[in-house]
Residue, then its C-alpha position, 0 to 999 in steps of 0.5 A: m172646141d173639141s177639135y181644138y183639143y187635138i190641135a192643141l196637143a199637136a201644137i205643143a208637140s211641134q214646139l218640143v220638136l223645134l226646141i230639140q232641133t235648136y238644141k241639136n244645132h247648139r250641140f253640133a256647133l260646140h262639138k265642131y268649133k274648137r277643132d283645129y284643121f291644119w292638114y288640108r291646105p289647098r292653094t286658096v285665094l281670099i277675095v274681099p269685095c269692099k265699098g265704103l268704110d264699114s264700122a271697124f273697117e281697119e280692124n276687119i281688114t287687118s284680120f284678113f292679113n293675119q290668117d294662119y295659112e301658108d298658101y293663100l292669096l289676098w285680093f281686095v276689090v272695089g268698084a272705083e278708085s274714088d271709093p273711100a275704101y280704095g285709098k285705105l286698102c292701098e295704105m294697109k297693103d303697104r303697111l301690113s303685107a310684109d308681116s302677113k303669110a299671104q303670098d300675094v296681096q292685091v287691090f283691084v278696081a273692077g269698074k261698074g257692074q251692069s247686069c248684076s250686083q256691084k258685089i258680084h261684078n267685083l267677085i267675077y272680076c277677081y275670078e277671071r284673074i285667078g291662076h290654074d294653081v288656085e284650088v279654092m276661092a274663099f269670100a269674106d265681107s269687109d264688115a266682118c272680123v275673122r279669127s286667124s284660124w278662119l281660113s283654115n276652118i272655112v276651107h276644111p269641109l271642101r275636102s269632102a266631095k259631098n260638100g259643094a260649099a262651106s259657109g259660116y255666118r255673121w253675128f251682129v255685135p252692136n257698136k251702140n246699144n240703141l234699140a234698133s241695133l239690139a233688134l238687128s242683132a236679135m233678129n239675125a240671131k233668130v236666123a242663125q239658130f237654124l244652121g247646123n248639120t242639115r241640108f237646109n243650110q244656106a251659104w252666107g257670102g260674108s264667110m264662104a268658100i267653094r272649090v274652083e272646079v265645083f264653081r265651074k261645074l255648077g256654071l256659077d261663072k255663067i249664073w253670077p253675071k246675071s244675079l244680085s245675090d252671090d250666096l243664095s244663087l250659089s246655094t241654089a246651084v249647089k243643092k240642085v246637083g245634090m251637094k251640101v252647104a256645110f255650116v262651119p261653126a268656127c267661122l261664125v264672125a262678129s260684125y260690128e254694127s249700129t243702125t237706125w230704125h229706117k236702115l233696119f227696115e230697109f235691111g230687113r225687107r231687102q234680105f227677105l225680098i232677095t230670099r223671095v226671088y232666089a229661094p222662094r221655098t225658104w221664104w215661104f218657110g220663114l213666113l209660115s214659121s213666123l206666122y205660126s210663132v206669133l199666132g201660137i202665142w197671141a191667138t191661142a191666148a185669146v182662145a184660152i181666155y174664151a175657154a175660161t169664160i165659158g168654163h170649158e172642161h179643157v181650159s187648162l190645156f188651152t192655157l198651156v198652149p200659149v205658155v208652151f209657145f212662149a217658153n219655146q221662144l224663150g228657151r230657143a233664145v237662151i240656147r242661141q245666145t249660149t251658142a254665140h257666147k261659146l263661139l265668140g267668147h272674146e265678144r261676150k262683154a260687147m254682146r251682153a246688152a244684145c243677149v239680154a234684149d234677145i232673151g227678154a223680148c223674144w216675143l217682140w222680135s218674132l212680131l218684127l221679123l214677121l213684119f219684115i217678111l210681109s213687107s218683102a212680099f210686095g215689089r222687086t226693087i231694093c237699094w243696096r249700098g247706094i245702088r238701086y236694083k230691080l230683081l226680075s228673076p234669079t237670073e235677071t237683074i236690072v241696075v236701076n241707077h248707080d251711086k255717084s262713086 
């Protein structure tokens, strides 16, 4: 038990470091998100891959037409004309194009992908059609609702040569406050809290931008056709040459979603399995940090109880450790929810239940997150939007079967 004395002190110190880092990310986000960027406006194509009709589909798609950006093209792309999104996109194009600043609006049909994910197949289809005058490619998902300044903000960091890509992130806003949807929002928030002014940022494909010349320099036009993940493969390529993925707090986007426990587990395993294949170091960090958080409360609580039963002289220190671990998880939950409420102030009412759930059950979400990571340690097959894929390596993906659309 004497050696545990020093372990306990180290554990307490580590929790203080994590809390300070979360607060630094919070301060970075608040410092950056209110700034308006209007002077850097390269010609940009905004590509939005679609499959099916997501929750709040019309509201989300309308937000892309309403960008306060003069020199941009707006391209939507689906896999097949039979996709329910295709007809809706064509109707919205006819209705909204005249009032949009977008200089060109297109709805493309890319056909079925064979050696990569359907999403990447759609993106590559659009990439092959951009003109020489386009300097930047921006990407957004159809389940995200963005503000009118989103495109200006996501493009702005690319003015610096040290930034290989720029990215926002999603914040799940439950359409229905059932427990599974609240859990989805809370666990996604636990990932979002790691983003800041750091080289450890990962891009998120639903809110992302890259210069065309950098895209080609990194060889992504060769990497993507063999990949499943657009964002993790891009992040890996960017960091490999010593460039950064810049996190843009103003491009944190609301994603309106409701889910079931079955869909939640499928989503959680899929996200971490993709991470295990494309960013193994990040996956190991997630596994070890989640394990550390869980054991930090429950294992040290057991040690504290044992120390009390034998009357150990440092019982108060042993008791302090699980208390500090719990307080750290609680404090970080408060900080990340405060950040989200500042960045997505217009969603505060809709986010209220998820906020209470995240803070009030922070210890529970750590257990669930660990379960998802452990489940992703086995197998290489996932189902994503009705299509099954087998991930053999970061550069080899097998389409097991297509959906019927």
